[in-house]
C-alpha positions as CSV (number, residue, x, y, z in Angstrom):
1,X,83.6,93.5,97.8
2,X,84.4,93.1,94.2
3,X,87.4,90.9,93.6
4,X,89.7,90.5,90.6
5,X,92.3,87.9,89.7
6,X,95.4,89.4,87.9
7,X,97.7,86.7,86.6
8,X,101.1,87.5,85.1
9,X,102.2,85.4,82.1
10,X,105.4,83.6,81.7
11,X,107.4,81.9,84.5
12,X,110.1,83.8,86.4
13,X,112.9,85.2,84.3
14,X,115.6,82.6,83.6
15,X,113.2,79.6,83.8
16,X,111.8,77.5,81.0
17,X,108.7,79.4,79.7
18,X,109.9,82.8,80.8
19,X,109.5,84.2,77.3
20,X,111.8,86.4,75.3
21,X,114.7,87.9,77.3
22,X,117.1,89.2,74.8
23,X,115.2,92.4,73.7
24,X,112.7,92.8,76.4
25,X,112.4,90.5,79.4
26,X,108.8,89.4,79.1
27,X,108.6,87.8,82.5
28,X,109.9,90.9,84.4
29,X,107.6,93.2,82.4
30,X,104.5,91.2,83.0
31,X,105.3,91.2,86.7
32,X,105.8,94.9,86.8
33,X,102.6,95.6,84.9
34,X,100.6,93.1,87.1
35,X,101.9,94.9,90.2
36,X,100.7,98.2,88.8
37,X,97.3,96.9,87.9
38,X,96.9,95.3,91.3
39,X,98.0,98.4,93.2
40,X,95.6,100.6,91.1
41,X,92.7,98.3,91.8
42,X,93.5,98.2,95.5
43,X,93.6,102.0,95.7
44,X,90.1,102.0,94.2
45,X,88.9,99.7,97.0
46,X,88.8,96.4,95.1
47,X,90.0,93.0,96.2
48,X,93.0,91.8,94.2
49,X,94.5,88.3,93.9
50,X,97.9,88.5,92.1
51,X,98.9,85.1,90.6
52,X,102.3,84.3,89.2
53,X,104.3,81.1,88.5
54,X,107.9,81.3,89.5
55,X,109.2,77.9,88.2
56,X,108.6,75.6,85.4
57,X,110.3,72.4,84.2
58,X,108.8,71.9,80.8
59,X,107.3,73.7,77.8
60,X,104.1,71.7,78.1
61,X,102.3,74.6,79.7
62,X,102.1,72.8,83.0
63,X,102.5,76.2,84.7
64,X,99.4,77.4,82.9
65,X,97.3,74.7,84.5
66,X,98.8,75.4,87.9
67,X,97.8,79.1,87.5
68,X,94.3,78.0,86.4
69,X,94.0,75.7,89.4
70,X,94.9,78.6,91.7
71,X,92.4,80.9,90.0
72,X,89.6,78.2,90.4
73,X,90.4,77.8,94.1
74,X,90.1,81.5,94.6
75,X,86.9,81.7,92.6
76,X,85.4,79.0,94.7
77,X,85.8,81.1,97.9
78,X,85.3,84.6,96.6
79,X,83.1,86.4,94.0
80,X,85.5,87.2,91.2
81,X,84.3,89.9,88.8
82,X,87.1,89.5,86.3
83,X,90.2,87.3,85.6
84,X,93.0,89.0,83.7
85,X,96.1,87.4,82.4
86,X,98.9,89.7,81.3
87,X,101.3,88.5,78.6
88,X,103.9,90.3,76.5
89,X,105.0,89.0,73.1
90,X,108.3,90.6,72.5
91,X,109.2,88.1,69.8
92,X,106.8,89.7,67.4
93,X,103.7,91.8,67.1
94,X,103.3,95.5,67.1
95,X,102.0,96.4,70.5
96,X,99.8,95.4,73.5
97,X,96.9,93.1,73.0
98,X,94.0,93.1,75.5
99,X,91.2,90.6,75.4
100,X,88.3,91.3,77.7
101,X,85.3,89.0,78.0
102,X,82.1,90.3,79.5
103,X,81.3,93.9,80.5
104,X,83.4,95.5,83.2
105,X,84.7,99.0,84.0
106,X,88.1,97.5,84.4
107,X,88.7,98.0,80.7
108,X,89.1,101.7,81.5
109,X,91.8,100.8,84.0
110,X,93.6,98.7,81.4
111,X,93.4,101.4,78.8
112,X,94.9,103.9,81.3
113,X,97.8,101.5,82.1
114,X,98.5,100.7,78.5
115,X,98.6,104.4,77.7
116,X,101.2,104.9,80.5
117,X,103.2,102.0,79.2
118,X,103.3,103.4,75.7
119,X,104.5,106.7,76.9
120,X,107.7,105.1,78.3
C-alpha cells in the first residue's frame, strides 16, 4: 500500500505558534484542509498518517521537531510515498503556496483541493 504523511502546520488555535487568528485562524484552516486531503486519499485507497501538534510552549519551533520526529518514526515502519506539510500565511502573501519535491500524482489531488478552497 502506498502511504502518505499529511502534517498540518501551526499548533492548535490559541497556543503559542498557532499562527494568525485575527483575520483567518491559520491553525483551524490547516486542520480542516489536512482532514480533507486525508479523507480524499483514503477514498482513493491510500494509507494516510495525519500529523498535528496541539500544544507548544515556545516560539523556537520545538513543535516542528516533534512533528519531524513523528514522521521519521512512521517512515521507519512504512513505505511513505510523500510527506506534505500544510501551512497558511494569512499575515501576508497572495494565495496558497505548494512545494512538492519529487514526482507524484498527489500534485493533482492538491490542485483539486486548492481549486475548491479558492471557490469558497
